[in-house]
N, C-alpha and C positions, 0 to 999 in steps of 0.2 A: 265830705262827703261823711256818711255817721256809722257809728264804730257801738260795738258794746258795749258798757263800762262794768266791771265788778268788784266792788267797797267787800273789802272783810273791817270789820268791826271787833273791837277787844272781846267782846262775849265770844268769838266765836262763829259765831254768824258771818253770812255775804250777802250781799244785795247785788242782783244784775238788773243794770237798768242796759235797754235794750234803746239802738236807735241814736245815742247819743252826737250831737252835733261835731262837727269834726274843730269847730272853735270853742267849744268848751274848754276848759282846762281845769289842770285836774288839781284846784284851792276852787276852783268855787263847783263842780263834784264833790269836796269836802267840805264845804261851806251849804251847799242843798242837805247832802245827808246829816249833818247836827245839827241840821234845823229838823231835821225829822227824828230824827233818834235820840234824842237831849241827853245827858249825861256817859254819853258813851266816848270814846275813843276810834280812832280810824289809822287801824295796823297797818290797810295796804289799800294801794288803789292801784288796779292792773286793766287793761282794753287795749284794745286797736280795733281791727278788725275782725270779726266773726268766722272762728277756725273751719276751716270747711272740711269735707264730711272723712275727707283721706287725709287731712291733720287732724281731726278727734281719731278717728279709728288709731291710728298710726299710737297718735298719745298714750293709747285706751290700751297697745297689744306691748308697747311699755314701758307703761303701769302694771299689767299685770306680771310680766316680764319679775317687775321690781317687788312685788306683794308677795312673790315663791319664793324669791330668795331672802324678804325678810324676812319670811313666816319662817323660812329652813331654819336660818341661823335664829331665828326665836325658837323654836323646837330643841334646838343645840344650849340654848343660854338655860331654855327652861331644865333641862335635863343636868345641867351641871349647876344653876343654883337650887334643884332640889337635894343634889347631893351634898349640896354647900350647907342649905340649913337645915341638913342631920345631923350636923358636930355642934346647931347651939349657937352659934356666933350670924349676930346682924351684924347687915353694911354697917348701921352708926357705929357699932365698936370695933369692927373693922378698919375704920379711917380713923377713928380716933386712937386706936393705938398707932398707925401709920403715923400721924402727923405727931406723934408722942416721941416716936420709937425712928423716924427715917429723917421730920422736918425739924425735929428740937423744940416741938411745942410743952409747952410749962404742966405740969400737973390741971390746971386751971382750967389753960386752952382749951385746951382735947378733951376736958367733960364740958365743956361748951359748945365743942363742935357733938360734940357724943347727944348733946340734947336738946340743938338745932334740927340734923338728921332724926331726931324722934319724935318732935314736933311735926315736920314733912311727911306723917305718916309713912312712911318706907319702913318695916318691921322687921323685911324679909327679904330675900336674897333675891326671893322668886317677885316680891315688890318692884325689887330696882327692877329686873326686869322685866315686867309690865310700864313700869315707865317711860322706858327708856323704850318701848314699843309704841307707848301711846305718844312719842314724841314725834317718833320716826312717822307714823302715820298718819298724825298731822301735815307733818311737814311736806308730804307727797300727798296730799288732798288740798293743800295749799299751792304746793307746784301747779299741780293737775286742775286745780279749779275752772282756768277757764275753760280747757275740754270739755271738762266735763258739764258746765254749767249751761257751756253753750250749744254739742250738739248731746245729748244726757245719752240718747240712742247708741249713736254710733260709739263714743265710749266706752259705755257698755259691754257692746259686741265684742269689742279692739280689747278692752282689756279682760274680758271671757279668755281671749282665745289666744292672748297670751298667758293664760294661766294657767289654759290647755296645757299649750304647748310647752310650758318649760317643767309642767309637773309628769305630762307624763308618762317619760322615763321611769321615773319614782313608782308610780303606779302601776307601773307592768312588771319593774323586781321586785315586788311585793305577792302580784299576781304568781310571776316565775315563781321566788319563796317559798311560797306556800306551793304552787304543785311538783316542785321536784322533794316535797319536805313529802310528800304521798306519794310520789316514787320511791321515798325508799325507806314508808312506807310495806310497801307493797314489795321490795327485793327480798325484807323478814319476811315474810308470808313461806319459803321455802326451809328454814331455822323454824318459825317459830311452828310451823307444822311438823316436823321433828320432835321440838323440845313441847309443846301445850299444844297438843291437836286440836283440843276448846278453844281456844285464842286466836287462833287458823284467819277462819273465816270472820271474824270480828275488822282486827288485823288489815284483813285485805278489802272488805267496807271501808274503813279506813282510812287506805290507802288511796280507795277510784274518790272517793268525796275527798279526801282532798286535794285530787290532782284537780276534778273537778271543781269545785272552789276556785281552788288556783288561777283557770282558764278565764273564768266566771269574776272575777276580781281585778285580769289584766281587758277585758273586756266591757265593764263595769256594770255586768249584770245581763250587758244586751248579748245575740247570737248566741242564746240557751236553746238548742233543739235536740229531737226525739232521738233513737239510739237509729243511726241512718248507716250506710255505707259511706254516702257523700258524708255526712257531716264526721263522722268518725276518723274518714280519709283526710278531712279537713282541718283537724282537730279542736272541733270549734268543740265548747262544753259540753255536754251529751247528759242527759240523767230520760232514764225510761219511763216511770211515772208522771203525771201530771203535776205531784203534791210535788215531788223529785225538780222537778225544773223550776215549779214555781219560788224553791227554797233555796234551786242558786242563783234567779233572778233578782231573788231582796238581798240577800250573803255577797254578790256579785257588784253588785248597788251599793247596797252600806258600807263593804269593806275600801270600794273609791270612795266614795264620796266623802268617810274615814281618813283618806288619808290625804286625800287632796285638801281636805282643810285644815289638816295641821300645816301641811304646808301653803295655805295662802293668809292662816290668820283669820279662817272661816267660823261659826260657830257648829262647832265638832255633833250636834246632840241634829239642829238643826237641818245641815249634811247627808248625816249617815238617812235622813228620815225621808230626804229628797232623793239622795242616790237608790234608795230599799222602793221609793216608789215610780221612778222613772218609770225604766225597764218593766214593772207592770203594768202602769197605762200605758207603754205603749205599745206593750204587746197586748193590750182587749184591743186598744185601735186599731192597730194595724190586723189583727184577726175582725172584728166587726167591720172594720170600714175595707180594709183588704177583699174578702170575702163578696162585703154589697158590691162592693164596685166590677168584681171579678162575676157575678151574679147577673147583673144589669147589665155590662158589656159582653157576655155571653161569653165571657175566655176562660171558664169554667172546664170546660172540658181541654181544653188545651194546653193550661196549665196544670191539668191533672197528669197530660199525658209529658210532657214536659217533668214532671216531676218523676216519671216512672222512667224515661230515657236515662235523668240525669242515675239514678240504682242503677239501673239497666249499666252504667257504660262506671259507676262508681270504682272499679278495681284498677281501671286505670286510662282515668277521667283526663286529663293534663294532656295526655297522650294523644289519645280520642280525636280532642277538641281540637288540633294543629292539625292534625290526620286529616279530620271532616275542612274542614276552612279551608286545607288544598285539592279537595277530590275535583275531577275533569269534573267539567259541567254532563254532558253526553254520556259516561259514561253508565254501559247496561248491565249493572249487579247492583244488587241491594245492599244497606248500609252494612249490612252482616259481612257479606258475602268480600265487599273493599275491604273493610276493619280487618277481615282472616288473610287477604292478599298482605297486607300489611305487618300482620304479623300481632296485632290487638283485639282480637275477637275474644269476646269474654262470655263461658259459657249461661249466660243470662240472660245477654241480644242475642245468642245464635237461639235459647230457650225459647227465646221472645218470638221471633221468625218464624221459628215455627208453629207457636200457639197461632198467629197470627195470619196465617197460613190458609189456618183449617177453621178460620173466624169469618163472618157475613164482608167486612169490611179488608178481605185477600186479592179484590180485584186492583189493587196498583201496585203487588206484589206479583200477579199472575202475568199483569201489563209490562212487569222488568223482565220476569220470566222468560218468555213470551220472546222479548227482545232481545235476550240473553239467548235463548237457545236458536234463531236467526245467526244472529251475530256468529254464534259457535259451526255452526254449519257451512255457512262462507268461510268458514276459517278450514275446518277441515278438506269439506271440497278443494280449498286452494293446497292445501297439505297432498292431498291424495290426484291430484292434476287428472280431477273434471268431478262431474257431477254424478257419475256413479260409481261405482266398480266396476264395470263394463263399461262405460266410457273411459276408465284412467287406464285400466291393462286395454284396452284400445290404442290410448294416448304412449303406452308404452311401445305396444308393438311400432307403430312409427316413428318412434325415436331409434326402437332398435332398426328399423329397415333403414335408416337413414344413414345410421354409423356406417350400417353394413355399404348403404351406397357410393358412401363415402371412401371407406377403406378399401372396398373389394380391389379397385383397378390398380390401390395403392402395393396392396400386398402380388396380385398378380405377375407385375412388375417384377416385384424385388424376390418373385419367386422363379419366375422366368429368367432373370439375370446371371439368378446361383445357378442355375438347370441350363447353363451353356455353357460348362463346363463337360456336364455328361451328354448336353445331344451338341454341340459341337466341337469341341475342344480335343473331349478322349474321340471322338470319329474318326476326327479331323487327323489324329495323331497316330490313330491304329491307319485310315489309309494309308498316311503317304509311308508309314515301318511296312505296309500289303507291297504300296509301291517302288521301295528300296530294293525288298528282298525280289523282286519279282524284274525290277532294274538287272540289277547285282544276276538273275538265272539268267538273262536274257542276254548278256553283258559274254558269262561264259561259252552259253551254245554261241554264241556269233565268232568266241576264239576256234573252239574247238570244228566250225566248220571252217572257217579260215583255214586253219592247220590241215583239217582233210584237204580241201581244197587244195593249199596250197603245194601240200603229198602227192596228192591226185596230176595234179599239172607236170610234176616231175617225173614221175612216174612214164606219165607222156610223153614226153621228151627223151627218155633217155630210151623210152620202146621207141621212136623215131629211126632212132642214131641207129640203132643194130640190125633193126626189121627189114626183111625185103620187101620192097614198095612194090615190088611188079607182083608181087599174091597177093589175089585178090582180098583176101580172108584181114590180110597184117593192116592193110588197107584201114577198112571197119574195126576195123579194134580199136585201130589210134585214132582214130575219130575217136569211136564212143568214151574213149578216154580224158579226150579232150574236151567234149560236151560233160562225163563225171566230175571233174575241176570247176569248169563253170559256173553249174550246178551252186558247188559249193561255197564259191567263194560268192554267187549271186547269194545264195540264204544267209550263211556266216554277214554280209551287209546289211541284210535286213532285220538282222539279229540287231544288232551293234545299232540299227537307228533305232529298234523299240527299244532296246537296254535306256539310249540316250533321251527317249520323249518319258519311257517310265520315268526316269531319275527324275525331269525337270516335271513333272506331275507332282513324285515324293517332295520335291521342293516344296512346289505352292503350298500342300496340304499341312505342311509341317511352317511353314509363313503365315497361317489362317490359324492354325493352332497357338503363337510364336505372339503375334496380334495380341488375339486374345488374350493370353494371358500379362499381355502389357498393356492393356487397361482393367487389373489387378482380376480377370476372373479365370475360376481354377474349379475343377469338379469337383463334388461336395467330399471333404471328404471328414471321417466320422469317426478315425481311430481314436481321437481323443477321450471322446463321448465314450464310445466301448469302454476303450482303456478308465476310463476313470469309475466306469459301471464296474466293472470287472471288480476291482483292483477296493469299489465300498463292498463291491459283496464277497470278497474272499476274506476280509476283515469282521463282516457278519456271518459268517459260517456257523459258527458254532455258540456265538453270545443272543441272534436276532434272526430265526431258521424265516420268518416269514421278512424280513428285507430282505435276506441274504435270495429269496426264491423271488422278488418281482424285482431286485435289481439286476440279477440272472437271465431275467426272460423277457428283459426290457432289449436287456444289451442284446441277445439272439435275436428278439423280432427287429432289429434295428440290425444288423448282418444281415440276413434272410432278404429283406427285403432289399439292400444293395445287392445280394443277389442275384432277383430274379433282371436287377438291371444291366447286368453285367459286372458286377463288383462295385458299381458307384449307385449310391442309391438316391434316389430324384426328388428335386425338391417339397413337390409337392406330398410328397410321400412322406420324409420327414416333418411338412409340415402339419400332417394330417395323426400322427404319433402325439407330439409335441400338442396338439391340440386336445387329444383326447388322453392323453394320459388317466382321469379318475376312471375313466370305465376304462383301460388297461389293468389301470387297479381291483377292480373289484372282476373283474373278472382273471386274475391269476391269482387274489384272496380267497373270494369268492365266499369272504367274513359277511356277516350283514349288523357288526356295531358299527352305526354312522360315525360314532368319533373314531375309531379304529381307520378308517375309510378315507374320513377325514386328514386323519393322523400323517398316516402314511401317502397320499395323494401330496400335501404340505413335502412333505419331503423331495418326495421324488419329484414336484415341482421345481422346487427348490436347490435339488443338486443338479440336473439334467439342462430345465429350459436354459438357464444362464448359458452353456457349454453349447444344445441345438443354436440359440443364437449369429454366437460365436461361428461357427461353425458356418450358418449362411450368409453372413458377413465375408468373412471368410472368400466365402467361391462367389462374392461379386453381388451380393446383396447389400449396396451401402447403404440404403434408405431403408434396411429391417428396421431397424429400432424406431427409426419418426413413425414409421408403420406401427408397431409393436405400440409407442406411446399413444397417436394418432386413437386407436383401435381402444385401449383400456382407457383413456378421459373418457369415449363416446359410452363406452360399457358402463363406467362407473356412473354414469348423467341415468342408464338406465337401470342398475341395479340400487339408486337413490332411489331415484324414482317406485320400484318396485317395493322398496324398504319403505315410502311412506306413503304407501298403498296400501299398507301390513301394519304401519299403525294408525292408523286411522280402524282398521276393523278389531284393536285392543278394546276391549272392554274397560272404565273410564280407570278404576281408580291400576291399571297395569298399565295402562298410556300417561299414566303420572308418576308412574313409581320407574319407566322409561326414562324418563324426560326429566325427571330429577337426577338420575346417575346410577337409581339407586338400582337397575336389572341387567348392567352387563353384559348376564350370560344370554338373554333376547338381543342384542346389539351383536355377539358373536357367533352366536347358530348363524346367523342369516349370513353377516359380512365370512369372518372364517376368522381360524385364529391369528390372534393381534390387534384386531379389530371389534374392539367393546363398546370406544366412545361414543358416545351417541352425539354428542355437539358437533366432534369433528365428523363423522361420516355425512350428517345434515349440512352441513357449511361447502357449499359452490362456490370454489376458490376462482378467486376473481372479480367475482359477482356479490359476497356479499352473503349477512347469512338471511337471505331472507324469508326464507320456510320456516327453517331453525327458529329468528328471533315469535313466527306463528307460532309456531309447535308450543314451544313456551309459552308464549301468552295463555294456549289456549289451555297447557297444561296446570297452569298456577290459576287460571279460571275454575277447573274444574276441581280444584285439590280446596281453592276455597268454597264452591260446591258442597265437597264432602263435612270440611270443617261444620260450616253451620249442620249439615245432616247429622255432624256426632255431638252434637250442641259445646261445641268449640272442646270435642276431649280428642279429637285427633292423636292426637300425640302421645298421649298416654298406651304403653300396650294392651290388648285386652284383658291380661291377666287384673291390670289394677284400674282399669272404668270402671268394674262392677254394676251399679246403680246410679253412678255420678249425675247423668245423663238426666237420670225420673227425680232427681233430687234439684236440680238446675228449675226443671221445671215447672216443678211442686214451686220451689220459691216466685217463679217468674208467677206462677198460675195465682195463687194468689194476690199477688198484686192487680192481677187485670178483671179476678172476679168481679162480678158484682157488691160492693160492700155495704155496709149497712148507710142507709142516708146522712144525711148532715143535722146537725143539735137540734133543728124548729122541727123536722118532722118524726124525731122523734119525743120530742114536747109536745107536739102535738098527737101524738100515739097515744104517750104515757095522759093527757089533757082531757081528753074523746072517751080513753077507756072509763077515767074518774066520774064522766058526767050521767048525773040520777037520771033515768027515764031514756038513757039516749044506748039502744042493744045495738052492740058489735059494731061502736063508734069505735073503739079501742082498735079491731080486727081489723075495719076497713083502713085505717089510718094506717096502720100496719101495711096494710096491703098499699092502699099509698105509695107510702112512703120505698118498699120494697119497690114496688113502679118504678117510682123516680130512681132508684139506683141501681136500675137496670140500664133505664134510658139514657141516666149521664156514664152507664158503663160500655155501653155503645157509643157515645159521644164521643169519649173519654180515648177507644181504639179506633174510630174513622179516623179521630188528629192524629193517633200516634202510628197508623201502618204507613203512613205519608212517607214519617220519617225512618222509618223501620225500610222498606222499600227505595227511597233517593238519600241519599249521603250529606248534598244540599241542604236536601227536608230536614232533616235528619242535625245540621246544625245550625239550623235557622232554628229549630223548634229547642236544640239546647239553651237558648239561650233568651226562651221565652220565662220570666220570672212571673210570678204571681203577684200584687198590689200588696199585700203585707210583703212581701217576700222585698217589693222596692222599697213601701216605706222604711221598713228597716234596714237597710240599703242605705238611702238618702237621705233620711232625716234623723231618724233613730240609734241608728250604728257610730254615732260620737266617740271623743272619748270623756272616761268619768269627769275632767276635769270640768272637762264641756258639757255637760249634766248637770256635774252640779251647778256652775255659775245659771245653766238654763233655770235650773229650780228654784234657786235662788232671785234671778227675775224674776221669774213667774210667781215666786212667795209677793215681791216686792210689789208691781202691780197687783196682784186678786187684793192682799193686804191695803192699797193705796197706797202704798209710800212713796212718796216722790223721789224722782231720783234727784234735785233742788232742792236743797235744803230749808232755801229760802223761797217764799215767794218771786219772784221777775217782776219790775213796773215793767209795764206792755210798754212805756215812751216815755222820753223825758224830754221836758219837766211832767210832772202824774198826768 
């Protein structure tokens, strides 16, 4: 198997022999080399299989780290040597003194040592340091000769990377130090302003320049930007003028180059020049090549639109970019409205949306607005419960009738049960009482008749014993007396029978009443209600006359109703009084103040209705509260539907305010005292907050629309808005207006205007340039409008970069040490300096 063999001679030269057969020994190689280079001595023979690309790159990386380590140590040694040289004592003198003092050498021996060292050319500590550096460098060169010479390009690239990685923290630290120094100057501005006002401006400018310079050193002169929101937010080195940006690139590149050179033992002047030139060349290349590529690929409009979009969101760029990435694909909201719902809207983005909606490219925004309007109308239809307000009212009426149809039989049943006491128990008990009285009367009559009959019969018997029966008159008289006695007995017996029958009927009526009472039925008793009303009225008589009048009169109404039905109030009448308490309050008080009527009605209902309900239940309406609960639930649904219909009639601003919980008075005015939470009132128990969520989403959408309409300043109170919205529109308007054409068009204009004999050429070129700028502006707006209309398109556009930026990011935005190494690489390549120190023989033997 063939291999590559490297031979190092005594003069320091190296020779590479490629494709040396594996059976050739080192002695044979040495013989061949000495034959070709007589007078030389072979120092080292190394060789084996040619290193692979990965091995050569790894060796280069290792060498790069070693170079920086040696360079850093050499830098420290140089500083120490310079300090030692300042004392005027040479290394030779120090060595001779040490040999004499510590090693016990004689004066003559010490002088010999001094003489030998002086002859070696090491006359200062700096010479000693340089000699050590040269020796280390030769050793490292020899150690990496195989990889360097076999794979020079891969080795060099690895060495570049190693030096860049090793030196980057130190270069960044130097830039940070300069930047902090600038910050210190900036902090001195208030003090200098008070003590030396004339110097304040100078100190302030110096601080800014140092801060920008420090950042530029950290980036090696690349990444220098004009002053924009995006650049400032990212902390890039910025300068307002083109000359200032050139200066920052040169200073940053040179500073980073010098630092890297000092650490890696490179030539400082070359590194400074290379570091300064690379950012400038890179910027020129990026701009020229990038602009040309974008022009030919028809990307200029999209690139400009992306740049504008990034500036529109610069204040919240990172959060906005993340939000846009997660935006739903089928969202029916433009980008500004979507971000407003996330709390990320910027005034600039809102202003741009408003400007674009009034321009030629507004169709995409119009389409989104139409889709959003249709979606919101569907939401309103769902909330109000009908396609129209009339349809919603009809649906509410149908629901109300359904509630009545279900609850009316329940009510009548319970009121009928409660009225049994009045209609059956009381009449039965009254009838029994009357029958008992009649039976007693008949019994007394029977007794009187029987006693009279017995007396009349005794009189007849006595008369028969003493009368002369022979006399015709006596016989007739005796018969008459006996007939009267019999008649009295017959009447007495009949009266007794009637008394007995009447007593049976009385007992039957008592049994009917007793059986009904045993079932829990009894006459409606309003004594507790009336008593409570009288007591409360008495308490309020002198402190709250309206309340006194109200409670007293309502108690009177209850008693009058009961008197009408014989002292026991009818259940239907009691229910009507319970149901129409509001009308009772209005009739009694006669006030026109709605809040006062509402308050007194609530008091009367709260104090009286529970007592009435207790009375109805006690009278036999055991399912009365079940009916009330069923009816109340149904009517709450009706009430909620009515409230939902009223919500959709509100102006947009009021609707948003109510749904955000910032208008509880509107809710309470509709539902009554204590019911002011819109979330609670719109939640359907057991069915989930379906309409609530739709209403909340609709309110959120409308709030986002209003935020965009108000240029993102809706959170500010009117007293603070001033003309800030106009300012945001002006800032954005400048970016969207047709600007001056590119540099080529401007140059054409100047040349055409200066051509002799060509009249109007400059004007024509100016007009052409302006037409081009107008077309470019329209092109930009055509690309920007879809991003303003759709969050997903906005996310895509924000990822669009100019070719110039891509070149800067992907190619030239490397570490300072990498740029220095690239510069040296280019210098050696352009100057023709080979990577291998001596020509390599192509094959062995020649």
